[in-house]
N, C-alpha and C positions, 0 to 999 in steps of 0.2 A: 446352026450350033446353039445359037442363043435360044431359038425356039425349043429345041430339045431340052434345055435346062429349065425353061419355064413351065413346061407341061406337067411334070410330076408334082409341082407345088399344090395345085388345087386338089389333087388326089390325096396327098398327105393330110391336108387340112380336113378334108371330108372324113378320112379315117379316124382322126383324133376326135372330131365332134361325134361321130357315130359311137366310138368307144365310151365317150363321156356320157352320152344319153343312156347307153346300155348299163353303165355303172349306177347311175342315179335311179333309174326306174321311175315308175309313175308316182310312188308314195315317199320317195326319199327326200330328206330335208336336213338342214343344219340349224342348231340353236346358237344364237350369238348374244353375248352379254356385253356390258360396258368394258372397254379396254383398260380404263383407269379405275382405281378405287373410288367408291362413292363416299364423300365426306359430308357429314351432317352434324348439326349442333345437338348437344344433350337436351332432351325435352322437346325438340322440334319433331316435325314429320319428314319422312323421306320415302323415295320409291326405289324398288329393285326391278329395273326394266329388262326384258328379254324379247328377242324377235327371232323369226325363222327366215331362212333363205333356202329355196326361192320363196317369195311372199305367197301365203295361202291363208285361208280361214282357219282359225284355231278353235272355233266354236264346238267342234265335235272331238277335240283332242283331250287327253288328260294332262293338266298343267299342275306342276308341283314345285314349290320352293321349300327346301329343307336345309338343315344345318349340317353337321358332320356326318350324320347317318340318314339313310332314306326314311326311317321311321320318325325322325325328329322333324316333323312337318311344321313349317311356318304357315303355309297356305296350300290347300288342295282344291282344284277345280276339276270336276268330272261329270260327264253326262249333262253338261250345261248348267250345273249348280255347284255351290260351295259345299265341300265335305268337311264340316266342322269337327266330326268325331275323331279325326286323325290329328288334329291340331294340338301343338304343345300348349300347356296351360299358360306359359308366359306370354303367348301371343293372342290368346282368346280375347276378343273384343277390341283388339288393337290393329287388326289388318283388314284390308279390303282389296279386291281385284279391280284395277283400272283397265277397262276393256273398250275404250272408245274406238280403238283401231284393231279390234280382235279379228275382224274379217280381212284385215290387211296383213295379219301375222305379227302384230306388235301389241304386247300386253305388259303390265307391271303390277307389282304388289306394293301397296302403300302401307307403311308402318307408322302408327301414330305414337306420340309421346316417347321418343327414343330413350332407352335406358343404357346404362353402362354394359349390361349383359347382352345387348343387341350387337355390340361391336364384334367383328370377326368375319368369317367366310360363310358364303351361302352357295347353294347349287340350284340352278334353274333346270328343271327336268320336264321335257315335253314328250308325249307318247301318242302315236297314231297307229292303231292296229297292232302289229307286231314290231313296228319300227319305233325307236325312241332315240333321242339325243339329249345332251345336257351341256350347260355352260357354267363356269365358275364366276362368282361375283365376290367382291370384297367391300365391306361397309366399315368405315372408320368413324366412330362416334367421338366427338371432342367436347370437352367441357372447360370453359374458361372460368376458373374459380375466382375467389377474392384474393386480393393481395397484388404484389407483395407488400408486407408491412415490416418496417425496420424498427427494432427496439435496441436501446443501449442498455446492456446487461450490467455493466460496471467495469471497474479497472481489473486488469489481469496482466501480470508481469509488467512489461514496460509500455503497455498499450491499453486499449479499451476494447472489450468484447462486444461485438454487434451480432444481432440475431435477425434473420430475415425469414418470415413465415408466409405461407400461402395455403389456402384451404379450398377443398372441393374442385380439384383439377382432374381432368382425364384427357389423355393418358398422363403419366407422370411428367411434370413439366421439367424443362431444362433451366437450371438456376445458374446465374452468372453474376459475379461481383465485378464492378468496374470503377476505376478511379476517375478523378476529375478530367483526365486527358482521354478517357474512353478506353484505356487499356485494361485488359482482363486481369482479375486478381483471383487466384485459386481459393476456394473455400477451405476453411480449417476443418469443417465436418459437415456432413449432410445426412439428414434422417428423413425417411419417408414411411408413412403408414397409410393404410386404406381403411375407410369407415365401412359401415354395414351396406352402404349403397355402392361400394366399389370405387369411391372417389378418393383421390390422393391428398394427404396433408403433408406438406413439405416444410422442412426447417433447415436452414443453412447458417453456419456461424463463421465469423471472421474477426480477427484482431487487427486493429489499425494502430499505428504507432506515431502518426503525426496528424496535425490538423489539416483537413481537406474535405472535399465533398466525395462521398462514396455512394454508388448506386447499386441497387439490387434489381436484376432483371429476371423475370420468369417468362418462358416462351413455350408455346405448344409445339411439339416437334412435327406434327402433321400439317396443321393449319398455318404455322409460321407466325401467328399473332403473338405479341408479347406485351407485358405490362411492366412498368418501371417505377421505382420509388427511390428518392435521393435524400440523403441526410448530410448535414454539415456539422462537424464537431469542432467547437472552439478550442483554442490552445489551452486555456486554464483547466480543461477537464482531464488532461493527460497526467499520469502519475509522476512524470519527471519534473513537473512544475509543482513545487512545494505548496504554493498558495491553494491550488485545487485540492491537493491531498489533505492538507490541514482542514480546509473548509469541509470537505466530504467527511473526514473523521470526526470533526467537532459538530457539524450541523446535524448529521444523522442521529447521533445519540440524543442531542437536545430536542430534536423534533420528536423522537420516540418518547422521551420523558414528558414533553408537553402534551402529546396525544394521550399518553397513559394517564397523566394528571387530569386532563379534561374528562376522559372516560370515567376515571375513578370518582371525580367530584360529581359528575352526572349520576353515576350509580349510587353514590352516597346520598345525594339529595333525594333520589327516587326511593331509596330504602327508608330514609327518615319520613318522607311523606307516607309511605306504606305503613310504617310503624305507627305514625300519628293517626292514620285512618283506622288501623286495627285497634289502637287504644281507644279511639273515640267510639268505634262500634262496640267494643267490649264493655266500655263504660255505659253506653246506652243499653246494651243487653243486660248488664247487671242492674241498672236502674229499673228497667222494665220488670226484671225478675223479682227485684225487691218490692216493687209496687204490687206485683201479682201476689207475692207472699203476704204482704201486709193486708191486701184485700181478702185473701183467703183466711188469714188469722182473724181479721175483723168479722168475717162471715161466721167463722167457728164460734167466736165469742158471742155473737148475736144468736146463733141457733143451738149452742150447747149450754146446758145449765151449769152455772158456777156452783161448785160444791165446797162447803166448809169441811175439810178433812180433819178428823180428830184421830190421833193415834190410840191404838187399843193396848192398854197395859198388860192384858192377859196374854197377848201374843208377842210381848217384848222379850228378847233374849236378855239373859242376866248381865251380859257385858255392855248393854246399852242403857242409857239413862234418859228418861222422859222428863220434860218440864211439867210444872203444875198445870199449865194450860193444855198439856198434851198436844202442843203444836210444834215442839222442838225436841229433837233426839240427837244424842251424840254418843260416841264411844266412851266407855268408862275411863279409858286412858286419857281422855280429853277434859276430865273434871277433877277437882281436888279429891284426894284420897280421904276416906272416913272409916269409921269402925265397921260399917256395914258392907263396904266394898272390898273386894280382894285386892291385895297389894301386888299380885302378879297373876299371869295366866299360866295354867298348866299346859302340858304338851297336847292333851286332848282338846283343850279349848282353842288352840292355835289352828286346829284342823277344821274348825266349824265356821259357818257363815252366820254373822250376827244380824238378825232381821227382825222386823216388826211390821204388822199390818195396820191398815186404817180401820176404824170402827164402821165406816160407811160400806154398805153392800149394794151391788148393782146387778140387776138381771134384766134390765131393759133401758131404753132411752139413750140420750146423748148427755154426757157430763164432762166437765173439765175442772182441773185444779192446778194451782201454781205452787212451786216449791223453790225455796232459796237454798242453794248448796254452798257451804263454806269449806274451803280447803286451806288449811294453814300454810304458812311459809316454810315450816320445818316438818313436813310430813315424812313418815317412815317409808321404806321401800315397799312394804306390803299394804300401804294405805289404799283403800278403794271405797266406792259407794255404787249402789245400783238403785234404780227406782222405776216404777211402772205399775202394772197390775198383775194379779195372779188369781188362779182359781181358789176358792175358799177351802177346797179339799186337798191342796198340795201338802206334801210332807216337808217340813222345814227343820227337822231334827238333825243335828250333826252337820255333816257335809252333804250337800245336794247340788244338783245341776239347775241353773237358772236358764231355761231355754223354752221356746214355744212347744217343743215336743213334751215337756214336763209341765205345761200350762203356766209358764212364766213369760210375760211379754214386757221386757225391761231393757233399758240402756244402762251402761255401767261406765265408771271412770276408774282408770288405773294407769299408773306410769305416764300421766299427763296426756292421756288419750281417751276419747269417748268412743265406745263401740256398742253396736247392737249385739246382745248375747243370743247367739243361735248355735245350732249344732255344727254348722259349717263355718270355718273362719272367714271373716270379712274385713275389708280395709277399714281403718279408723274413720269415724264420721267427723270428728273435730280434734284439733290438737291443743285446744285450750278449754278449760272448764267454764261453762256458762254460769253466770251468777243466778239467773232465775230460769227455771224450766217449766213449761206448761205441758200437762198430760191431758190429752183429749181422747175420750172413750166413746165410740159409737157402737153400741151393743148390737143393734140390728144389722148394721153394715159390716160388722166383723172387722173393725179398724181401731188400732191404737196408734196415735201419733204423738210425737214429741217436738216441741218448738222452743227455740231460744227466745224467751219473751223480752229480754233486754234489747236484742237486735232485730226482733221480728223475723227470724230466719227459721227454716225447717231443719230439723235434725234427722229424724227417721220416722218411718211408718211401718207397722205390721199390718198387712192387709190380707183379705180373703180368709179371715178366721171364722169358724163356726163355733160361737160360744154356746155352751149348754150348762146352765147353772149360774151360780152367784160368783161375781168377781169382786175383789177387794183391792184397795191401794196397797202397794208393796214397797218396802224400803229395806235396804241392807247397808251396813256401815262396818268398816274394819280399819283399825289403825288410828294413831293419834293425829289430831288436827282436822278431823272430818266431822261435820255436823250438818243436819238438815232441819230446815224450818218451814212449816206449812204456812203459806200466805193466807190472809183472811179473804173470804169471798165477799166482794162489795155488794151491799144491799141484800145479803142472804142471812137468814136466821139459822144459827147453828142448831142442829138436832142430832143427838147421838143415838143411833138405833141400837137395839139389843145386839150385843156381841157374842151371844151364845151360839154354839154350833148350829148350823142350818141342816136341812135335809140333805142326805148324801146324794150327789149328782154324778152321773156318768158323762165324761167329756168326750166329744167326737174326735178331738185331736190329742188323745193320750197315747202318742206313739212312743214306744220304748226304743231308744237309740243305743241300747247296750251299756249305758252308764248307770250304775246302781244309785238309788236315791238314799240308801242308808249310809251312815257314816263310814268312811274308809280312811283309816289313819295313814295309809301309804300314799295318798294323794295330797300334795301341798295345796295351800289355799289359792295360789296364783293360777292353778289349772282352772279354777272355777271362773275366773274373770277373763280367761283367754277367749278370743273371738272364735 
């Protein structure tokens, strides 16, 4: 009976084994991966291993590791070589096949320099002929960041707010406050953010109401490693103790005022030094400019011929009076009245420019002369003077325009300002009337320059002129309190040339700017002196 029970057993075992072999076949296999998640540190290297059962060579198989989809290849091995064309860009240059035991059915893919994006699930896929199998792997990438760091924010309510921060953790760390006895304290608030690398920045707040030690713990939920920082807050810091509150309320403003005062004084000292340096540089610049002007003026005096100018009575307006020496001219309103002089000016005379020419004529060379201008303390609103050179052929009857386009190159004084008379308005050259003015004429260079001889400074220059014909010194005066005196030329013998009219000359710069030269009773005199 017993023998009859034992006989069927080997037959049953044999049937099971035969069925097993028929199911597997010659090419059947299983792919086996790690049973537990693979844990690796951020930035380190790790391996994703897989093996087959039963053990067999994998050299002629297709081996593939991919992410969520078959096409998201991490590494592909086929026909005995790596197939880099199917690999994801994130893994190019960071993976390799570890095949030391490939003939025994065991291989692995090594990933270098782990990133946050490498965290997650992977599939290990092996194919031989028409048979294929796969296994699932999980990779957990962890990053232990910096911190925690505890900061005392300040008083709030009846306690003090503390802040615990941690940076560059992965995954998001668990934050826990604990008191001196190690008991957990819930956080008042927690905030988490992720940077561009996928790492977490964590911040947790807590309000403590009594003096004791408080700890902040941050722990990685996968790896279990934690970091702790402790802070001890003295009793005087709490709001309910008036000494601390008073100290905080008083010390903080005083500290702010002190810091502000130090910053202000430092800034003020720096500004004073800067202004002093700028003043010094400006003074040096002015000194060099003055020296340069003095050198230029000395050069002009050396290379220009000093001329003894004599005023021409035949060109003198009837409202001007010449001295016997013909070196001084003034308005008739500025001399005592006599039987030969009119007692007043008519309307037509107020619309004219009172001018006089010098007897000297120039059609070549370099010449200069000096003029003293006197402006009385009680001059009228229409008082003005002008001096320079003009063409011998200009028209000076009635009202006319003193400008380069009409062959006048002069500077004028009116309303306490010196201006160059041109067709286009210009800014004032000086705000005070110089006592002595030098006029420098360079006929060949086409240049007429004016200098303040008392201070050795430059007033104005007309340049780029093409003179054609004879030039003569020009003076015009108007209003009481104005007079002009010609200075004597040192070491020069006075010679009065013939003042008769010279040959008519055509001027290259006789541009007509649309202003008539003939008298115009509708234009007041001050339009003439406008810049």
